[in-house]
N, C-alpha and C positions, 0 to 999 in steps of 0.2 A: 675488259679490266674483269670480265666475268672468267676470263679462261685463268685468271689468274687466281682468281676469289677459289676456284674448283681446284685449282694445283695446290694450295694454300690447305683447305678443307679436306684434302686426301693425303697430304704430305706428313702434317700435324701430329694426329694420330701416331703416324709410326714413329716418329722420333720420341712422342711423350712417353710409348710406351718402352723405348729403347731407353729412355733417360732415368725409367723408375724402375728397370733394371739391374743397372748398372750405377745409382747412384742412392745412396741415402737420402737426400732431402728431398729428390725427387721421388721415391718410395713413397716417401711419408707426406707429400701432399698429393699424391696419384695422378694417372694422368687425365681422370675427368678435370682437374682441376687446373691442370698444368696446357690440356687442346683449348680449354676457355679462356684462359691470361692470354694463350696465344692467341685465339681471333679478336678476343677485345684489342691487344697491342693494333695486329695486323689492318683491321677496321678501321682505329685511329689515327693510323700514320698519316703524315700530312703530303695532303696529294692523292688518297689514294679514297676513290669517289664509288662507291658499291652502288651496285645494283639491287634494290630490298627486295623487287622481287623475285630476280632470279636465285639470290641468296634463300628466300626463306622456301622456294622450291628444294634447291636443297636441302638445306635440313629438315622441309618437310618428309622429302624422299625417303633419306635415309632411318627416322626415327619409323615410316610406315615398315620400309623392309626386316628393322633393328627386333622389333616387337615378336613376329614370330620367331627367329633365329634365337632369342632368349628363350622364347614356350618351350622350343623341339626339347630340352634333358626334360624338362618336368614330367616325374613319374606320379601322376595321381593316381595310382595303384599303392604304390609307396605312403603316401599319406597316411594310408591306415596302418601300417606299420609303425607308426611314430606311437611314443608313448604317449598316455591320455594327458598329463601333463605338458607337456610340450602343445600338444593338440589345442588344448584349455588358452594355455597361455598365448598363443598365437593367434586365437581368436579376442582375447582377452587385449591384446595390444592393437585390433584392427577396430574391436569398439571403442578401446581410448583416442586411434588418430580421427574415426569419423567425428566424434560426440565434440574432443577437439577442436578439431577446425571447424564446426558449426556455429560451435559456440563461439569462438574467436572472430568467425567471420561475421555473426549477426551483430557483432557489439560494433565493428569497423564498417558495417554496410553504409552510412551517412559518409566515409572516408573517399570509398570507389566505388564505380558502379558496375566492377571486377569482380566486387568481394565472395558475390556465390559460384565463380569462377574457380575465383584464386582458394578457396575452401576447397573446391573436388581437386585440384592440382594436389595438393600440398595432403590429400589420403591418397593421393595416386601415389606421391613418392616416399610418404611413411609407413603406407604398408607393402606398395612394391619396389619402388624408387626410380630415378632420376626416367629412364625410358616411359613408366608411367605418367611421370607428372610430364614428360612431351606431349603424350598421346593425349592425354584427357584436354591440355590445353587446347592440342589445333583441331580436337571433336566441335570444341568450345568455342574455337574461333577467338583467343584471346588475343590481346592484343601485345604485339613483341617486345616491346618497351618493358609490359607486365610483368612476362616469363622471363627478361633478361634479369631484372631486378631480382624478382624472387629467387632463380635459381643461383644468381649471385648472393642473395641473402641464408640463404638454403648449404652455400657452400661454408659460410661464415658461423652459422648455429650449429650446424652437423660437425665442423672440426671439433668445436668446443664442446659439445656431448661426445664424441668418441672420445677426444681424451680422457675425458669420465670416465667412460666405460672401460679403458684401459688402465685405469691408478687408480680411481677412490670409490669406484660403483660399487665392489664388492667389500669390502672392508664395511663403508656406509650402511648399505641395503642388507648387511648380515642382522644388523641390532635389529631388523624387525621383520626378515625374511626369514625362515627356516636354511638349515641346511643342504645341501646336496646329498640324497641319498636314492635315486633313479636308479633303476635295472635295467640297463640299456640292451643284454645282450639282443634282442631281437628287431633292434634300429641296426637294419644296412648301411655302408658308407655307399657313396655312391659307388655306381659300378665301373669297372675300367672296361672301357669302350677300346677296339680294335680298329682297324682297318687304315686308310690314308687319311689323314688328318686334309690331304689338297683334295683327292676327291671326294669325300667328306664334305667341304665348302661349297664346293661347286655344284653338289647333288642338293643341299639345307639352300642355296644362293638360287637354284632354281625354282626350286619347290615354294621359296617364299615369294619370288617374283610370282607364280602362277595364283597363288594363294590374293596377291595386292592383285591382279588382274579379277581373277573369280569377282573378290570383291567392290572392285569398283563398277562393274556387271550386276552386281545385286543392288548396289545404288539406283543406279540409271534403270531398272525394270521394276522397282518398287518407286521410287520418288520421282524417276526421268531426269535425275541430274545428278551429279554429283555430290555427294555430303558426305562430309571429312567424317561424320558423327560415326554415319552407319557404316563407314569403312573400317574405321579403325574397331568398332566394334566385332565387326564381321573377319576380320584378319585377329586379332585376339582370340576370337571363338576356334575360329579354322587351325591355329599355332596347337589349342591345346588338346581340339579333336586329331591333332598330327603326334602330340608326343604320347598319344594312345597306344600308336604303332612301333614295335619295339624296332623294327629297322630307319625308322625316324628317331626315334630317341636316343639312339647309340652312334647315330653319324658325328665323328668326331670332326671337331673345330667351330659347330655351329654355335655356340655358346659365344666364341672367342671371335668368328666375324660379327655376330651380333652388339660384342663390344665394343668392336672396331666403328661401327656403323655410328653406332651412338657415340663416337669420341669424333667424330665427321658431325656429325648434328651439334656437337658442344663447341667446336671449333668456329662451326657457320654460323649458330645464334651469334657467340660473343665475337666475331669479326660484323656484325649487325648492331651492335650495340654502342648507342651514341653516347658518351655520357651529358651531353649537354642537352639530351630529352628523356634524361631517368633520374639526374641529381636531385626533383624536386620532390620523387615520389618516393626514395630509397627508404628515407628514415621512419615511413610508415610502413614501407614492406617487410623493412628488418625488424620492426618492433613485430608487426602480426606474422612473421613466421618465427622470429624467436619466443613467441607467447605461444604458439599451437605446438610448438616441438615440446617445451615446457609443461605444460598443460597435460600434453598426450601422454609424455613419461611417466610425468606423475602419478596421472590417475592408473597407467595402464600395472607400474608396480601396487599403488594401492590397491587393484583389483586381485594382483598375484596375491598380496599379504591376507584379501578376504577368501581364497580361494583354495590356499594354503600349497601355492609354489614356491620351490625353495630358490633361490637365491638364482644359483648359477641359469637355472631352465628360464629364471623371467629377465635377463638378461641377455643371455642368446640369444630369445626370440624377439627382444625388440632389438638386438643389430639385428637380426633377419629382416625387419621390416622396416626401419630406419634407413639402413644401410644395405644390405644386401648381402648375396653372397660372396664378395669378396673381403670382407671387413667379418666373416666368421673365426677363420682360423688365426688370426690375429689377436682376436677376443678374449676365442679359448684357450688360447694360449696364456694370455693374460690372467683365466681363469685358473688357470691349473688344471684345466680338465680337457682332455683332447676328444676324450669319447664324445662329446657335444657337438664335432665338426660335421660329421656325416648327417644327421638330424638337423644341425644348425642350417646346412647348403640345401638343405630337404624345404626348409621351413622358408627362405628367401626367396628357394623357384615357386613354394604358395602365393609368395608377395606380389610377384613379378605377374603369375596368370590370375591374380583376384585384385588387382590393384587399380586398374583402370574403369573394370566393373563399376566395384564402389566409389572411386573416383566419381564419374559422371553422374551416377546416382543418388551421392552427394550433392551435386549440385544442382541437379533437377530437382531433388527435394527442397533445398533453401531458395530459389528462385521461385519454386509456387509458392512457399510460404512468403518470401519478402515481397 
């Protein structure tokens, strides 16, 4: 059965991407939702009994490889080129995510013994993305059932918030945030990359494998054992450091390969979802996630009002942190402000770079206080 599980994890992301490119309904749902749903359906088919340890290994390995690949395109020097309001709004969004997750988690600490881990995972996803949530969860050795329900809850609440951003957000927020007036001449769009995407993917994959191997070696050298938290911190740091090299940052296909590995993770984790195990905690975790997202968004926009951030910048920075780079284009189009696509993509990559660090720091701080 392991071979079938691996085959499904490898093939479903390709089908999900194909469907999202050709069908409106699939594009609306997105490859992440499609992959995760396909995994859940496969894992719960009659007669299908999966090896949980094997499945967790596939999912965990996919995340370990995905994180550096997603970080290779980060332009740290480009952060300094962003207009000041964009940077301020991004920082405010990060602060809002940490405060919201920490505050809500503290009120839920009697409901689950993993409350502090969940807070860190939600900071990871609401600063960076699913890869960061996965990285934090793996580093903290979160229960599989917790992650599955948490990710499902995030998909539900995130979907509702995305519709808000695409529709009612600007008319509503314009009532108390000033109109867009930022001059963005100094902000460059994403650089055009050259070279073969096939070669780029091969080179970036080999480099990523080397980083994972080095991170595992550091863990054994320092702690004399494999500690996934150390490994995740090391590969995140290696990925950011490698992005400083133009030759690495301009590799074509590295980000797309990272996204594909992330879809493998989603499929693998979905396949391990046992409805009978997670049904009891679903409502509590859904409430937990909904409160964190609502609080983080509300606090972010309130802080934007306090710091004089305009409505378009506030919305695009919220999109960049909560949803990441893939959703910048649609939201910028809905705002009628394509000038913010380039800066928005940069903010999204900044979130991916910082999400794991902030998530782990939040969890460790709450655990120490609790």
